[in-house]
C-alpha positions, 0 to 999 in steps of 0.5 A: 547439489551441483552447479548445472542445478543452481545455474539451470534456467538462469539469464546470462545477467543472472548467471553472472551474479550468481557465479560472482561468489566473492564480493562485494557485489551489487545487484540492481535487480528492476520489478520482476526479474527474478531477484530472490531466485538470483541471491538464492542461487549466488548463496547456494553457489557460494556453499557449493564451491567450497567458497564458504561454509553454509554456517558463515553466511548471514542473509538479511532481509526485511521481513519474516516472510522473506527470511523463511521464503529464502531458507525454503528455497536453499533447502530445495537446492539441498542447503541448510544451515545458512542464517536467514534473518531479518535486521532486527531478528540478526541484531537480538540474536547477536546481542543474546549471544555476545551482550553482557546484559541482553535484552530481557523483553522486546516491546511488541508494538509502540502503539498501546504505550503512545495511546496512553501517552497521546490521551494527556495531550491538549484535546486539539491533538488527543485524538491523533492516532498513535500509528503516526506518533510511532512512525515519528519516533521510528524515523528519529530512531532510525537516523540515531536521533534521541529526545534531546536532539530531535527538535534541532534535527527537524530541518524542514520535517513537519512532524504529526503534532507541534515539535514541542508536544512531539518531543514531550511524546517522545520523552515520556514513550523513552521514559516508560519504556525504560521503567518497565525494563523493555526495548523496541525494535529500534533499540535492539539495532542501537544496542547491537551497534553500540556493542560492536563499537565499544567491545572489540571482543565482541566484534571479533566474535561476531566477525569470526562467526560469520564471513559472507553477507547478503542483504535483500532490498537494499534500497530500504536500508536506513543509516541505523541498519547500514552502520550495523552493517558496516561493524558486522563487516569490518575490513572484509568486503564479502557482501552482496546487496541487491535492490531497486532504486525505483522502487525506494518507497519508504523515505518516511521511515528513514530509508534512502536508496543512496547506499545501493547507488554509491556501492562500490563493486562488481554490478549486476543489473538485471532488466529482463521482467518475467512478470509483465506483458510488454504493453504493461512495461512499455508504458511503465518505463516511460516514468523511467527519465524521471526515476533518476538513479542507476538507469535500467529499462525492463524488457519483457519475456513474457508474451504480448497482452492488451494495451493498458486502458486510460480513462477520464470521467466527469464524475467520481461515481462514474469512474467506480461504475467504470472499474465495478463493470471492468472487475466483472467483464474479467471475471467472465473472461476467466481472470479469478477476482483473487488475481485482480487489485484496486491500489489506492494511495492512502487507506482512507480511500478503500472505503468507496470500493468496498461499498461499490463491490459489496453493492455489486456482489463482488467479493473482496479483501482489505489488506490492512485497513478496511474502512469498519476496522480503521481507528474512526469507525472503531471509536464511534461505531460502538457508541452509535450502537447505544443511541436510538436518535433518529436524527441519524445526520445531526447525531453522527456528525455531533459525535464525529466532532467529538472524536476530533473532525476538523472542518478543514485538515491541517497540513502537515498532518500524518498518513494515519491521521489524515485517513482518520479525518477522512473516515470520520468525515466519510462516516458523517456523509454516509449518515446524511446519505441514509439519513431517511427520518425513520431509521435510528441511529443504531440501525444506521450502523447495522445498515453500514456494516451490511453495506461494507461486509467484506467477502473474506479471504478471497475476493479482489485485492484492495489495498494501497501502493505501499502495501502492494510492493513485492506482489503481482496480479493480472490485472491492475486498476489504479483509479484517482490518478490526480493532482493532490491524490498522486502525488499526494498533497503533502509532496511539497518538495522535489524529493516527495514529488519523486517518490510518489512517481516511484510509487506510481511506477511500483503500481504499474509493474504490479500488473502481469496482462491488465492495467487500468488507469483512471480519474475523474478530477484534474489529472496528475501530472505524472500522466502527461510523462505517461504520454497519456492524453485521456481527453476531457472528462466526460459530463456528469450529467445529462441535461434533463430539459432534453430528456423525455419524462420517462427520466424522471419517472426512472430518477424517481423510482431510483431514489426510492429502490436506493432507499430500501437498499440503503445504498447511494442512488447511482449504486443502482443506476447511474444517470447517463444509463437512466438518460439511455434507458429514457431514450431507447425505451425497451420493452424487453428484458432482452432489450434493456440488457442491450443498453450500456450500464446494465449488466446481468446482475442488475438486469435480475434485480432491478429489470422487471421494476425498470420496465413497469416503470417505463410503461407507467410513464407512457 
C-alpha cells in the first residue's frame, strides 16, 4: 500500500478530502460523484500515513451491503482490520463487549408481532398493514419518544391509525417484546446510548478502542443515531462525514439533513458527476434552486448523450404504450433490459407496468413489492381460488370489502395501507374487466397470475423512487409526473413538498444517458420548475363519426381478441392506432408495419387478423 496508489485517478476535490486525514471533515457529495471511492481512499490514507491503525477506525454505513462494499474496497487497497458496520451492528457489538447484561436476542422484524396486535383493533382498522404501524413506532423511537410521551409529541403529525389506538398498539408492542426478553433495532441504539451516558468506564473503554470515525450517508442520520455518535466521539473530533442533503428522502423515519448541514470542520464539495450525461444533469440541475441546503451544481464528466424526452398524453393507456414502445426501441438499439428502470412514487403503481410489460413480452423484475406478492393479493387470492362463482366482478368486490376496502381512502393513511387500498380497488377493476360471464373466480385468479408472470431475476427494473436511491441505469422512465402523484397527495406542508422534490431529483440522477418524463393528467408543479412545457395533453380518443366503418369493425375485433387473451383492449391496440389503420387501409403486412403503434411483436401476433378484418369491412 502506498500513497500514489491511494491517490491514483482522483480529481482535485476528492484528493483534498483523501489527504485530510485528521478531522473534523465534512464531504458534501453530489449524486454520482464518487463518494464511496473518496471515503475508502481517505481511510486507506489514514492507515498508510500512520495517522491511525486500521483497528482504531470505525466506519459506519446504513446497510450491510454498503459495509461489505467498503471492506472489499479497503482490502483491494491492502487495508485489513478496519471495522465497517451499520449503526445497529456497531451498537450490538459494543453492548456484547461492554454491557453488564448484553441483549440476548434481537427481534428480526416488528411486523409479525404488530400483525397480531392489529387483529384486536376495531374493524375499520383491523386490516391496516403492520408495516405502517412498524414505521410509526420506528419514527417515535428514532426521536427517543416512548409510549408515555407519544401522543403529546405528535405536533401535527398524522399516524396511520387514530392516535389513541396507535398509543395502545405501541404500549402493547413494548409489553410483548419485553415479556419475551427481546429487543428491536432501535432498542439496541437506545441501550447503547444509555450505557455510555451512565457508565463512564464503558465509555472510556470504547473510546480507547476507536479513535477515528467515518459516517456514510450522513443526511439520513436521526436523533438517536446522532446521540450515539456524539457519545462515541466524546471530546474528540476525528470524524469524517459524507452525504448529500439533496438526496435526503427519509424524513418519515426521523432522518434529517440538519446534522450534515451544521457540521463544523473542513468542507469538501464533490460536484464532478461520473454517472450521467451532460443533458441529464442540465435538466436535473434546474431543480437545485428549490433544493436549498448546501448549494452544489453537478458537472458532467461523461460525453454527450440524447436530450431527455418529456411527453404529455391524454389517456393513461397512451402513456403506458409510449413507455413500452420506448423500452422496445432501446432494446433494439442495444441497451439491455437490466439497464432500464421505471420508477414510481408508491408500490401501488407497479401493477399497470407489470401488466403492460408482460403483455408486450418484455421481461421485468419488481424490486420489493410485485402486485401479486403484496398484502392485498396475498390475503385475497387464496380465498378467491376456492370460489366457483361465475359472477366474478361482484364476488371479488364483496371479498375485497370484507378485507377492508374503503370507497374513498381517508387522509393520513400510511403508505403501506394506501398501497393496500389501491391494490384492493385494482383487483376489483381487473375482475370487472375480465368478467365475461363464463369464467369462474378461480379461473380469474389463474388468468391474473398468467398476465402478471414476473420475468424473474433479469429484465426491466420496476421500483419506487426510494428503492432507486444508490442505483444507476442507462435509461430511466419517470411516468405519472402529475399533481397528487409527485408530489404525493399526502404532502401538505412545505417540508413534505420539499422532500418530494428531492425524490424527483434522486430519480432523475439515476439515469446515465436516457431519461423520459411523462404524464397523462394535470402536470406536477415540478415540471414548471424544470422549465418543461410539454404542451396540452393529446386527445385520448378519435371522433368515430369522422372515421370510416372499418374503425368500428376493428374495435369489435379488438374486443373479441382482448377477451380471448384475457387482457384489456388497449394492450392489443390503442384507439388512435386503430383509427390510423382504418384510415390508411393497409393491404399487406409491410404496409401495416408502417402504422405508428404496430411494432414487430404486434405485427406477428395480430397482423393477419387485422388485415382480414379490413378485408371483410370493405
